[in-house]
C-alpha positions as CSV (number, residue, x, y, z in Angstrom):
1,M,19.0,-18.5,9.5
2,F,16.2,-16.1,8.3
3,N,14.9,-14.8,11.6
4,D,13.6,-11.3,11.4
5,E,14.4,-11.0,7.7
6,L,12.0,-10.3,4.9
7,F,12.7,-11.1,1.3
8,L,10.6,-9.4,-1.4
9,I,11.4,-10.7,-4.9
10,D,10.3,-9.3,-8.2
11,I,11.3,-11.0,-11.5
12,K,12.2,-8.7,-14.3
13,T,13.5,-9.2,-17.8
14,A,17.2,-8.6,-18.5
15,K,16.7,-5.1,-19.8
16,L,14.2,-2.7,-18.4
17,N,12.4,-0.3,-20.8
18,R,12.3,3.4,-20.1
19,G,8.9,3.4,-18.2
20,A,9.6,0.2,-16.3
21,L,12.0,1.8,-13.8
22,K,9.4,4.2,-12.7
23,E,6.9,1.4,-12.3
24,F,9.4,-0.7,-10.4
25,K,10.0,2.2,-7.9
26,R,6.2,2.4,-7.4
27,T,6.1,-1.4,-6.8
28,L,8.9,-1.0,-4.1
29,L,7.0,1.7,-2.4
30,E,3.8,-0.4,-2.4
31,W,5.7,-3.3,-0.9
32,V,7.0,-1.0,1.9
33,A,3.6,0.5,2.5
34,C,2.0,-3.0,2.7
35,V,4.7,-4.9,4.7
36,L,5.9,-2.1,7.0
37,A,2.7,-0.1,7.0
38,E,2.6,1.4,10.4
39,E,6.3,2.0,10.6
40,F,6.4,3.5,7.1
41,W,3.5,6.0,7.6
42,D,4.8,7.1,11.0
43,F,8.2,7.7,9.4
44,L,6.6,9.9,6.7
45,G,4.2,11.8,8.9
46,G,5.4,11.4,12.5
47,E,4.3,9.2,15.3
48,G,0.6,8.4,15.3
49,T,0.2,9.1,11.5
50,Y,-0.7,5.5,10.8
51,S,-3.5,5.5,13.4
52,L,-4.9,8.8,12.1
53,L,-4.9,7.4,8.5
54,L,-6.8,4.3,9.7
55,D,-9.4,6.5,11.4
56,C,-9.8,8.7,8.3
57,F,-10.3,5.6,6.1
58,E,-12.8,4.1,8.6
59,K,-14.9,7.4,8.8
60,V,-15.0,7.7,5.0
61,G,-15.9,4.1,4.6
62,V,-18.8,4.4,7.0
63,E,-20.0,7.6,5.4
64,L,-19.7,6.3,1.9
65,R,-20.8,2.8,2.6
66,P,-24.1,3.0,0.5
67,E,-22.2,4.3,-2.5
68,I,-19.4,1.7,-2.2
69,D,-21.9,-1.1,-1.9
70,E,-23.9,0.2,-4.9
71,Y,-20.7,0.3,-7.0
72,F,-19.6,-3.2,-6.1
73,N,-23.0,-4.7,-6.5
74,K,-22.7,-4.1,-10.2
75,Y,-20.1,-6.9,-10.3
76,I,-21.9,-9.5,-8.3
């Protein structure tokens, strides 16, 4: 019945305030980026974009590892 279907549900109040619509659009984009990550990024930037982004994040993470660890060690 639900094969290959994905349901993302967000509960809202009956009446959205002015800023809530903007925030809801952001939430929808975050869902798309998380659930359909590779497909979404390749759609935006062309085939292979997702892999390039992962490589960039990995390189930055390796390079900044000491600073990242120092920052998060404050909360341990």
